[in-house]
C-alpha positions in Angstrom: 74.2 90.2 109.6 70.7 89.4 107.8 71.6 90.5 104.1 75.0 92.0 102.4 74.3 93.6 99.3 77.1 93.8 96.5 76.4 96.0 93.6 77.2 99.3 91.7 77.7 102.0 94.0 76.4 104.9 92.2 75.4 108.7 92.7 71.8 108.9 91.6 71.4 112.5 89.8 67.6 113.0 89.1 66.2 115.5 86.6 63.0 116.0 85.0 62.8 116.2 81.3 60.4 116.1 78.2 59.7 113.2 76.0 61.3 115.2 73.1 64.6 115.2 75.1 65.1 111.6 74.8 64.2 111.9 71.4 66.6 114.4 70.5 69.3 112.4 72.1 68.3 109.0 71.0 67.3 107.4 74.4 65.0 104.6 74.5 62.5 105.4 77.3 62.5 103.2 80.4 66.0 101.6 79.7 69.6 102.1 80.9 72.3 103.0 78.9 76.1 103.2 79.7 77.8 106.3 78.7 81.2 107.8 79.4 82.2 110.7 81.4 82.1 112.9 78.4 78.5 112.0 77.5 77.4 112.1 80.8 78.6 115.6 81.5 76.9 116.8 78.1 73.5 115.6 79.0 73.6 116.8 82.5 75.0 120.4 81.0 71.6 121.7 79.8 69.4 120.2 82.7 68.2 121.0 86.0 69.3 118.6 89.0 66.3 117.8 91.3 68.0 115.6 93.6 71.5 113.9 94.2 71.4 110.8 96.1 73.6 107.8 97.3 71.9 105.4 94.5 72.4 101.7 92.7 69.9 99.2 92.6 70.7 96.6 95.3 71.9 99.5 97.5 68.6 101.0 97.4 67.1 97.6 98.3 69.7 97.4 101.2 68.7 100.7 102.2 64.7 99.9 102.3 65.8 97.0 104.6 67.5 98.9 107.0 64.6 101.5 107.3 62.6 98.4 108.1 65.1 97.8 111.1 66.9 95.1 109.4 70.7 94.5 110.2 72.2 95.0 106.8 75.6 96.0 104.9 76.9 96.9 101.2 80.1 96.5 99.2 80.4 98.7 96.1 83.4 100.1 95.0 83.8 104.2 95.1 86.7 106.2 94.7 87.9 108.8 97.6 86.3 111.5 95.8 83.7 114.3 96.4 81.1 111.9 95.3 82.5 109.1 97.0 82.7 110.5 100.2 78.8 111.8 99.5 78.0 108.2 98.8 79.5 106.8 101.9 78.0 109.2 104.5 74.4 108.7 102.5 74.8 104.9 103.5 75.9 105.6 107.0 73.0 108.0 107.4 70.7 105.2 106.5 72.6 103.0 109.3 73.9 100.6 106.3 77.3 99.0 107.0 79.4 100.3 104.4 81.7 97.5 104.0 84.4 99.0 101.5 87.4 100.9 102.5 87.6 103.6 99.7 91.1 104.9 98.2 91.7 107.4 95.6 91.1 105.5 92.1 92.3 106.8 88.8 88.7 106.8 87.8 86.1 108.6 89.9 83.0 107.5 91.6 80.3 106.3 89.4 77.3 108.2 88.7 73.7 107.7 87.0 71.7 110.3 85.3 67.7 109.4 85.9 65.7 111.4 83.5 62.0 111.3 84.7 59.4 112.2 81.8 56.0 113.6 82.7 54.4 109.8 82.4 56.6 109.0 85.4 58.6 106.7 83.7 62.8 107.0 84.4 65.3 106.3 81.8 68.9 105.9 82.9 72.4 107.2 81.3 75.0 105.6 83.4 78.5 106.4 84.0 79.7 103.3 85.9 83.1 105.0 86.9 85.0 102.8 89.6 82.0 101.1 90.6 82.4 99.0 87.5 86.1 98.0 88.4 85.0 96.3 91.4 87.0 92.9 92.0 87.5 89.7 94.2 89.9 91.6 96.3 87.0 94.2 97.0 85.0 91.7 99.1 86.4 89.9 102.1 85.2 86.2 102.6 84.8 87.0 106.5 82.0 89.5 105.6 80.3 87.3 103.1 80.4 84.0 105.9 79.1 86.5 108.2 75.9 87.4 106.4 72.7 85.2 106.4 72.3 86.0 102.5 74.3 88.1 99.5 72.3 90.0 97.6 73.6 90.8 94.0 72.5 92.7 91.1 72.7 92.1 87.4 73.8 95.6 86.5 77.0 94.6 88.2 78.0 91.5 86.3 80.6 91.7 83.7 83.3 89.5 82.3 86.5 89.9 83.9 87.1 91.5 87.3 83.3 92.1 88.5 82.6 88.5 87.4 85.4 87.5 89.9 83.8 89.5 92.4 80.4 87.7 91.9 81.9 84.1 91.7 83.6 85.0 95.0 80.3 86.4 96.7 78.6 83.0 95.6 81.2 80.6 96.5 81.2 81.9 100.1 77.7 82.7 100.8 74.8 80.8 102.5 72.2 82.0 100.3 72.1 84.2 97.3 69.5 86.4 95.8 70.1 88.5 92.6 68.1 90.7 90.6 68.2 90.4 86.9 68.2 94.5 87.0 67.3 95.4 83.4 66.2 94.3 79.9 69.6 95.4 78.6 71.5 93.7 81.1 69.6 90.3 80.1 70.2 90.7 76.4 73.8 91.4 76.9 74.6 88.5 79.1 71.9 86.2 78.6 73.8 82.8 78.6 75.6 83.8 82.0 72.4 84.7 83.7 70.7 81.9 82.6 73.3 79.6 84.0 73.3 81.6 87.1 69.8 81.5 87.6 69.8 77.7 86.9 72.6 76.6 89.0 74.2 79.4 91.3 71.1 81.3 92.8 68.3 80.7 95.4 65.9 84.0 94.9 65.8 85.6 91.5 64.0 89.1 90.9 63.0 89.7 87.4 60.1 92.0 85.6 57.9 90.2 83.2 59.8 91.6 80.3 63.3 90.3 81.8 62.2 86.7 82.4 60.7 86.4 78.8 63.8 87.4 77.2 65.9 85.3 79.6 64.2 82.6 78.2 63.3 83.4 75.0 59.6 83.4 75.8 56.6 84.5 73.8 54.1 83.6 76.5 53.9 84.4 80.4 52.8 80.8 80.5 56.4 79.5 79.8 58.2 81.5 82.1 55.9 79.7 84.8 56.8 76.4 83.7 60.3 77.3 83.3 60.6 78.8 86.9 58.9 75.5 88.4 61.7 73.5 86.5 64.5 75.5 88.2 63.2 74.4 91.8 64.2 78.0 92.9 62.4 81.1 94.2 61.7 83.2 91.1 59.8 86.5 92.2 58.6 88.3 89.1 56.8 92.0 89.2 54.1 92.5 86.2 53.5 96.4 86.4 49.5 96.8 86.8 49.1 93.1 86.5 50.6 92.7 90.2 53.5 90.3 91.2 54.1 86.5 91.4 56.3 84.2 93.1 57.0 80.6 91.9 59.0 78.8 94.9 59.7 75.1 94.0 56.3 74.2 92.9 54.5 76.8 95.0 52.9 79.8 93.4 51.6 82.9 95.0 50.0 85.7 93.5 49.1 89.5 94.6 47.1 92.0 92.6 49.0 95.6 92.2 47.6 98.6 94.4 45.7 101.0 92.6 44.4 104.5 93.0 48.2 105.7 93.4 49.2 109.1 92.8 52.4 108.1 90.7 55.3 110.6 90.3 58.2 108.8 89.5 59.3 105.1 89.0 62.5 105.2 90.1 63.4 102.5 92.6 60.0 100.3 92.3 61.6 97.5 91.7 64.6 98.2 94.2 62.0 98.8 97.1 59.8 95.7 95.9 62.9 93.5 96.4 63.6 95.4 99.7 60.1 94.5 100.9 60.1 91.0 99.9 63.6 90.0 101.4 62.2 91.6 104.3 59.6 88.9 104.3 62.1 86.4 103.8 64.4 86.9 106.5 61.6 87.4 109.2 59.9 84.2 108.2 56.5 85.5 106.2 54.5 83.3 104.1 55.2 83.7 100.5 52.1 85.8 99.8 52.6 88.1 102.8 56.5 88.6 101.3 54.6 89.8 97.9 52.3 91.9 100.0 55.5 93.8 101.7 57.2 94.2 98.2 54.2 95.8 96.7 53.7 98.0 100.0 56.7 99.0 99.6 57.0 99.8 95.9 53.7 101.6 95.7 55.1 104.1 98.4 58.3 104.6 96.7 56.6 105.4 93.1 54.3 108.1 94.8 57.7 110.2 95.4 60.8 111.7 93.7 63.6 109.0 94.0 64.3 105.9 95.6 64.3 106.7 99.3 61.1 106.4 101.4 
Protein backbone atom coordinates (compact mmCIF):
# COMPACT_ATOMS: atom_id res chain seq x y z
CA UNK A 1 0.00 0.00 0.00
CA UNK A 2 1.28 3.45 -0.89
CA UNK A 3 -0.36 5.63 1.78
CA UNK A 4 -2.42 4.85 4.88
CA UNK A 5 -4.43 7.74 6.25
CA UNK A 6 -5.40 7.90 9.91
CA UNK A 7 -7.93 10.53 10.89
CA UNK A 8 -11.33 11.45 12.20
CA UNK A 9 -14.02 9.38 10.49
CA UNK A 10 -16.66 12.07 10.15
CA UNK A 11 -19.84 12.15 8.08
CA UNK A 12 -20.00 15.58 6.44
CA UNK A 13 -23.40 17.32 6.35
CA UNK A 14 -23.31 20.26 3.92
CA UNK A 15 -25.73 23.19 4.27
CA UNK A 16 -25.91 26.66 2.72
CA UNK A 17 -26.36 29.51 5.21
CA UNK A 18 -26.29 33.30 5.34
CA UNK A 19 -23.64 35.36 7.12
CA UNK A 20 -26.40 36.33 9.53
CA UNK A 21 -26.80 32.67 10.56
CA UNK A 22 -23.14 32.56 11.65
CA UNK A 23 -23.51 35.82 13.58
CA UNK A 24 -26.71 34.69 15.30
CA UNK A 25 -25.02 31.48 16.45
CA UNK A 26 -21.73 33.15 17.47
CA UNK A 27 -19.73 31.21 14.88
CA UNK A 28 -16.45 32.49 13.45
CA UNK A 29 -16.36 32.21 9.68
CA UNK A 30 -13.82 29.78 8.11
CA UNK A 31 -12.98 28.03 11.38
CA UNK A 32 -13.88 24.72 12.98
CA UNK A 33 -15.71 24.53 16.30
CA UNK A 34 -16.22 21.38 18.37
CA UNK A 35 -19.82 20.96 19.52
CA UNK A 36 -21.72 18.33 21.49
CA UNK A 37 -24.52 16.23 20.04
CA UNK A 38 -27.23 18.50 21.43
CA UNK A 39 -25.78 21.67 19.86
CA UNK A 40 -25.16 19.83 16.59
CA UNK A 41 -28.81 18.77 16.32
CA UNK A 42 -30.01 22.25 17.34
CA UNK A 43 -27.97 23.92 14.58
CA UNK A 44 -29.10 21.38 12.01
CA UNK A 45 -32.79 21.61 12.94
CA UNK A 46 -33.37 24.84 11.00
CA UNK A 47 -31.26 23.98 7.95
CA UNK A 48 -31.75 22.25 4.62
CA UNK A 49 -29.16 19.54 3.92
CA UNK A 50 -27.49 19.90 0.51
CA UNK A 51 -25.41 16.72 0.68
CA UNK A 52 -24.23 14.02 3.12
CA UNK A 53 -20.92 12.28 2.46
CA UNK A 54 -18.16 10.24 4.16
CA UNK A 55 -15.68 12.90 5.21
CA UNK A 56 -12.93 13.92 7.55
CA UNK A 57 -9.86 15.81 6.37
CA UNK A 58 -7.40 12.95 5.77
CA UNK A 59 -10.20 10.70 4.50
CA UNK A 60 -10.92 13.33 1.83
CA UNK A 61 -7.24 13.31 0.84
CA UNK A 62 -7.14 9.51 0.73
CA UNK A 63 -10.21 9.40 -1.53
CA UNK A 64 -8.52 11.91 -3.82
CA UNK A 65 -5.42 9.70 -3.95
CA UNK A 66 -7.60 6.67 -4.73
CA UNK A 67 -9.29 8.56 -7.57
CA UNK A 68 -5.79 9.10 -8.99
CA UNK A 69 -5.43 5.29 -9.03
CA UNK A 70 -3.12 4.99 -6.01
CA UNK A 71 -3.29 2.01 -3.63
CA UNK A 72 -4.43 3.61 -0.36
CA UNK A 73 -6.18 2.83 2.92
CA UNK A 74 -7.79 4.62 5.85
CA UNK A 75 -8.26 4.03 9.56
CA UNK A 76 -10.91 5.97 11.47
CA UNK A 77 -13.15 5.03 14.40
CA UNK A 78 -16.86 4.63 13.66
CA UNK A 79 -19.74 2.94 15.43
CA UNK A 80 -21.85 0.16 13.94
CA UNK A 81 -24.80 2.52 13.46
CA UNK A 82 -26.55 3.95 10.39
CA UNK A 83 -24.02 6.76 9.86
CA UNK A 84 -21.13 4.37 10.46
CA UNK A 85 -22.41 1.96 7.84
CA UNK A 86 -22.88 4.81 5.35
CA UNK A 87 -19.37 5.99 6.11
CA UNK A 88 -17.82 2.58 5.43
CA UNK A 89 -19.86 2.12 2.24
CA UNK A 90 -18.75 5.54 1.02
CA UNK A 91 -15.07 4.64 1.29
CA UNK A 92 -15.45 1.22 -0.32
CA UNK A 93 -17.29 2.90 -3.20
CA UNK A 94 -14.15 5.01 -3.74
CA UNK A 95 -11.92 1.89 -3.67
CA UNK A 96 -10.28 2.87 -0.38
CA UNK A 97 -9.26 0.01 1.93
CA UNK A 98 -11.03 0.69 5.24
CA UNK A 99 -8.80 -0.93 7.86
CA UNK A 100 -11.00 -0.55 10.92
CA UNK A 101 -13.33 -3.23 12.29
CA UNK A 102 -16.39 -1.36 13.47
CA UNK A 103 -18.48 -2.45 16.43
CA UNK A 104 -21.36 -0.94 18.33
CA UNK A 105 -20.02 1.90 20.47
CA UNK A 106 -21.64 3.83 23.32
CA UNK A 107 -21.06 7.04 21.37
CA UNK A 108 -22.42 7.43 17.80
CA UNK A 109 -20.40 7.97 14.63
CA UNK A 110 -19.07 11.51 14.34
CA UNK A 111 -20.53 14.16 12.05
CA UNK A 112 -19.52 17.61 10.83
CA UNK A 113 -21.94 20.36 9.90
CA UNK A 114 -20.32 22.30 7.04
CA UNK A 115 -21.93 25.73 6.72
CA UNK A 116 -21.34 27.34 3.32
CA UNK A 117 -21.86 31.10 3.12
CA UNK A 118 -22.53 33.04 -0.12
CA UNK A 119 -18.81 33.90 -0.46
CA UNK A 120 -18.08 30.12 -0.67
CA UNK A 121 -16.27 30.07 2.69
CA UNK A 122 -17.04 27.12 4.93
CA UNK A 123 -17.49 27.13 8.70
CA UNK A 124 -17.50 23.78 10.46
CA UNK A 125 -19.25 22.57 13.59
CA UNK A 126 -17.98 19.12 14.47
CA UNK A 127 -19.49 16.55 16.77
CA UNK A 128 -16.57 14.13 16.99
CA UNK A 129 -18.63 11.26 18.35
CA UNK A 130 -16.67 8.04 18.59
CA UNK A 131 -14.09 9.32 16.07
CA UNK A 132 -12.43 11.29 18.86
CA UNK A 133 -12.06 8.14 20.97
CA UNK A 134 -9.56 6.42 18.66
CA UNK A 135 -6.76 4.66 20.52
CA UNK A 136 -3.65 2.60 19.84
CA UNK A 137 -5.65 -0.65 19.89
CA UNK A 138 -7.61 0.56 16.85
CA UNK A 139 -4.42 0.58 14.79
CA UNK A 140 -2.66 -2.63 13.77
CA UNK A 141 1.12 -2.52 13.71
CA UNK A 142 1.20 -4.72 10.59
CA UNK A 143 -0.99 -2.22 8.67
CA UNK A 144 1.48 0.57 9.46
CA UNK A 145 4.47 -1.53 8.43
CA UNK A 146 2.77 -2.53 5.17
CA UNK A 147 2.48 1.02 3.86
CA UNK A 148 5.10 3.36 2.39
CA UNK A 149 3.73 6.41 4.18
CA UNK A 150 1.30 7.29 6.97
CA UNK A 151 -0.75 10.49 6.65
CA UNK A 152 -2.14 12.00 9.87
CA UNK A 153 -4.34 15.01 10.59
CA UNK A 154 -4.01 17.61 13.32
CA UNK A 155 -7.75 17.38 13.96
CA UNK A 156 -7.20 13.89 15.38
CA UNK A 157 -4.46 14.78 17.86
CA UNK A 158 -5.51 15.11 21.49
CA UNK A 159 -4.13 14.10 24.86
CA UNK A 160 -4.98 10.59 26.01
CA UNK A 161 -6.07 7.83 23.64
CA UNK A 162 -5.73 9.79 20.33
CA UNK A 163 -2.16 10.67 21.26
CA UNK A 164 -1.40 6.98 21.86
CA UNK A 165 -2.79 6.21 18.40
CA UNK A 166 -0.59 8.94 16.89
CA UNK A 167 2.50 7.68 18.71
CA UNK A 168 1.94 4.08 17.62
CA UNK A 169 1.48 5.12 13.98
CA UNK A 170 4.61 7.30 13.99
CA UNK A 171 6.75 4.70 15.80
CA UNK A 172 6.12 1.95 13.24
CA UNK A 173 5.93 4.02 10.05
CA UNK A 174 8.54 4.37 7.33
CA UNK A 175 7.56 7.97 6.53
CA UNK A 176 5.05 10.33 8.14
CA UNK A 177 3.08 13.22 6.66
CA UNK A 178 0.69 15.39 8.66
CA UNK A 179 -1.65 18.29 8.10
CA UNK A 180 -1.86 20.96 10.82
CA UNK A 181 -5.57 21.03 9.87
CA UNK A 182 -6.87 24.27 11.37
CA UNK A 183 -5.82 27.40 13.26
CA UNK A 184 -7.98 26.17 16.15
CA UNK A 185 -5.91 22.97 16.34
CA UNK A 186 -2.59 24.83 16.17
CA UNK A 187 -3.54 27.25 18.94
CA UNK A 188 -4.86 24.43 21.12
CA UNK A 189 -1.86 22.11 20.69
CA UNK A 190 0.96 24.50 19.70
CA UNK A 191 3.77 23.03 21.81
CA UNK A 192 2.93 19.44 20.85
CA UNK A 193 2.56 20.28 17.15
CA UNK A 194 5.88 22.13 17.21
CA UNK A 195 7.58 19.08 18.72
CA UNK A 196 6.03 16.83 16.05
CA UNK A 197 7.11 19.15 13.23
CA UNK A 198 10.67 19.44 14.50
CA UNK A 199 11.29 15.84 15.50
CA UNK A 200 8.81 13.29 14.18
CA UNK A 201 7.31 14.29 10.82
CA UNK A 202 8.73 14.14 7.30
CA UNK A 203 6.12 16.14 5.37
CA UNK A 204 3.99 18.90 6.92
CA UNK A 205 0.99 20.63 5.32
CA UNK A 206 -0.14 24.03 6.61
CA UNK A 207 -1.76 27.18 5.35
CA UNK A 208 -0.05 30.52 5.91
CA UNK A 209 -2.16 31.39 8.95
CA UNK A 210 -1.41 28.04 10.64
CA UNK A 211 2.37 28.10 10.12
CA UNK A 212 2.64 31.69 11.38
CA UNK A 213 0.63 30.77 14.49
CA UNK A 214 2.70 27.63 15.08
CA UNK A 215 5.92 29.60 15.45
CA UNK A 216 4.39 32.87 16.70
CA UNK A 217 5.72 34.66 13.61
CA UNK A 218 4.63 38.01 12.24
CA UNK A 219 6.10 37.71 8.74
CA UNK A 220 6.15 34.98 6.11
CA UNK A 221 9.94 35.29 5.86
CA UNK A 222 10.13 33.98 9.43
CA UNK A 223 8.12 30.94 8.35
CA UNK A 224 10.53 30.33 5.47
CA UNK A 225 13.55 30.55 7.81
CA UNK A 226 11.93 28.20 10.32
CA UNK A 227 11.08 25.69 7.57
CA UNK A 228 14.67 25.66 6.33
CA UNK A 229 15.96 25.06 9.85
CA UNK A 230 13.75 22.01 10.37
CA UNK A 231 15.32 20.19 7.37
CA UNK A 232 11.86 18.71 6.65
CA UNK A 233 9.47 19.14 3.73
CA UNK A 234 7.06 21.88 4.76
CA UNK A 235 4.30 22.67 2.27
CA UNK A 236 2.39 25.92 2.73
CA UNK A 237 -0.76 26.96 0.89
CA UNK A 238 -1.32 30.71 0.59
CA UNK A 239 -4.73 31.11 -1.02
CA UNK A 240 -4.57 33.63 -3.89
CA UNK A 241 -0.78 33.82 -3.47
CA UNK A 242 -0.40 30.16 -4.48
CA UNK A 243 1.66 27.54 -2.65
CA UNK A 244 5.26 26.95 -1.64
CA UNK A 245 7.30 23.98 -0.45
CA UNK A 246 10.52 24.21 1.55
CA UNK A 247 12.23 20.84 1.32
CA UNK A 248 15.55 20.89 3.16
CA UNK A 249 16.95 24.10 1.55
CA UNK A 250 15.14 23.73 -1.78
CA UNK A 251 12.29 26.18 -2.26
CA UNK A 252 9.63 25.57 -4.92
CA UNK A 253 6.74 27.93 -5.55
CA UNK A 254 3.65 28.04 -7.74
CA UNK A 255 1.00 30.67 -8.40
CA UNK A 256 -2.67 30.03 -7.74
CA UNK A 257 -4.93 29.29 -10.67
CA UNK A 258 -7.10 32.24 -11.66
CA UNK A 259 -10.50 32.73 -13.31
CA UNK A 260 -12.06 29.95 -11.25
CA UNK A 261 -15.80 29.78 -10.61
CA UNK A 262 -15.56 29.18 -6.87
CA UNK A 263 -18.59 27.53 -5.29
CA UNK A 264 -17.35 25.98 -2.03
CA UNK A 265 -13.91 25.93 -0.38
CA UNK A 266 -14.65 22.67 1.48
CA UNK A 267 -11.84 20.18 0.90
CA UNK A 268 -9.48 22.63 -0.84
CA UNK A 269 -6.59 21.84 1.51
CA UNK A 270 -7.44 18.15 1.63
CA UNK A 271 -7.36 17.76 -2.15
CA UNK A 272 -4.23 19.90 -2.41
CA UNK A 273 -2.55 17.42 -0.05
CA UNK A 274 -3.86 14.52 -2.15
CA UNK A 275 -2.37 15.98 -5.33
CA UNK A 276 0.93 16.80 -3.65
CA UNK A 277 1.31 13.35 -2.08
CA UNK A 278 0.39 11.75 -5.40
CA UNK A 279 3.41 13.56 -6.79
CA UNK A 280 5.64 12.44 -3.93
CA UNK A 281 4.81 8.72 -4.16
CA UNK A 282 5.10 8.80 -7.95
CA UNK A 283 8.50 10.55 -7.87
CA UNK A 284 7.45 13.91 -9.31
CA UNK A 285 9.79 16.89 -9.09
CA UNK A 286 8.94 19.23 -6.14
CA UNK A 287 7.34 21.90 -8.32
CA UNK A 288 5.28 19.28 -10.16
CA UNK A 289 3.97 18.07 -6.79
CA UNK A 290 2.75 21.62 -6.13
CA UNK A 291 1.22 21.79 -9.60
CA UNK A 292 -0.74 18.57 -9.02
CA UNK A 293 -1.91 19.79 -5.62
CA UNK A 294 -3.08 23.08 -7.09
CA UNK A 295 -4.82 21.27 -9.95
CA UNK A 296 -6.92 19.17 -7.55
CA UNK A 297 -7.68 22.00 -5.12
CA UNK A 298 -8.77 24.21 -8.05
CA UNK A 299 -11.16 21.50 -9.23
CA UNK A 300 -12.74 20.89 -5.84
CA UNK A 301 -13.55 24.54 -5.03
CA UNK A 302 -15.63 24.78 -8.20
CA UNK A 303 -18.14 22.24 -6.87
CA UNK A 304 -20.06 21.58 -3.66
CA UNK A 305 -18.40 19.13 -1.27
CA UNK A 306 -14.99 17.48 -1.06
CA UNK A 307 -15.31 14.83 -3.77
CA UNK A 308 -14.07 15.36 -7.32
